[in-house]
C-alpha positions as CSV (number, residue, x, y, z in Angstrom):
1,M,71.9,26.1,90.7
2,L,73.1,25.7,94.1
3,L,74.7,28.4,93.5
4,Y,72.2,30.3,92.7
5,L,70.3,29.3,95.8
6,V,72.4,30.4,98.7
7,I,72.9,33.9,97.1
8,Y,69.5,34.3,96.7
9,A,69.0,33.1,100.7
10,V,71.9,35.7,102.2
11,L,69.5,38.6,99.8
12,V,66.6,37.3,101.2
13,I,66.4,36.0,104.4
14,P,68.1,39.0,106.8
15,P,65.8,41.5,106.0
16,F,62.4,39.3,106.1
17,W,64.1,38.2,109.7
18,I,64.7,42.0,110.7
19,L,60.6,42.7,109.6
20,L,59.0,40.2,110.6
21,P,59.3,40.2,114.5
22,R,57.9,43.8,113.7
23,H,54.6,42.9,112.5
24,G,53.9,39.3,115.8
25,I,55.7,37.1,113.3
26,P,58.6,34.5,114.4
27,P,61.6,35.6,113.1
28,Y,62.3,32.3,112.1
29,A,59.6,31.7,109.6
30,A,62.1,33.8,107.1
31,I,63.6,30.7,106.0
32,M,60.1,30.0,104.3
33,A,61.5,33.2,102.2
34,I,63.9,31.0,100.0
35,F,60.9,30.2,97.6
36,P,59.1,32.7,95.6
37,I,55.6,32.3,96.1
38,L,55.9,32.1,100.2
39,A,57.5,35.1,100.0
40,V,54.8,36.8,98.5
41,G,52.5,35.3,100.9
42,L,55.0,36.7,104.0
43,L,55.0,40.1,102.4
44,W,50.5,39.7,102.2
45,L,50.6,38.9,105.1
46,M,53.3,41.9,106.6
47,A,50.9,44.0,104.1
48,F,47.6,43.2,106.4
49,S,48.8,42.6,109.6
50,D,47.0,45.0,112.1
51,R,50.2,44.5,114.4
52,L,52.9,46.9,114.4
53,N,55.6,46.0,117.2
54,L,57.8,49.8,117.0
55,K,59.2,49.7,120.9
56,G,62.5,47.9,119.8
57,K,63.3,50.6,117.0
């Protein structure tokens, strides 16, 4: 069971870690994406965020 959680975390956290700062959200908030309901909340927050910072790319 723990192995599945680790694999899920390795697959889910890096994309959030990259995308969150572009929407003005600290990257360490990506750790919350380990929990599916919070991942949906972060996606919702990014979808309706007014700040999109593309200066880094």
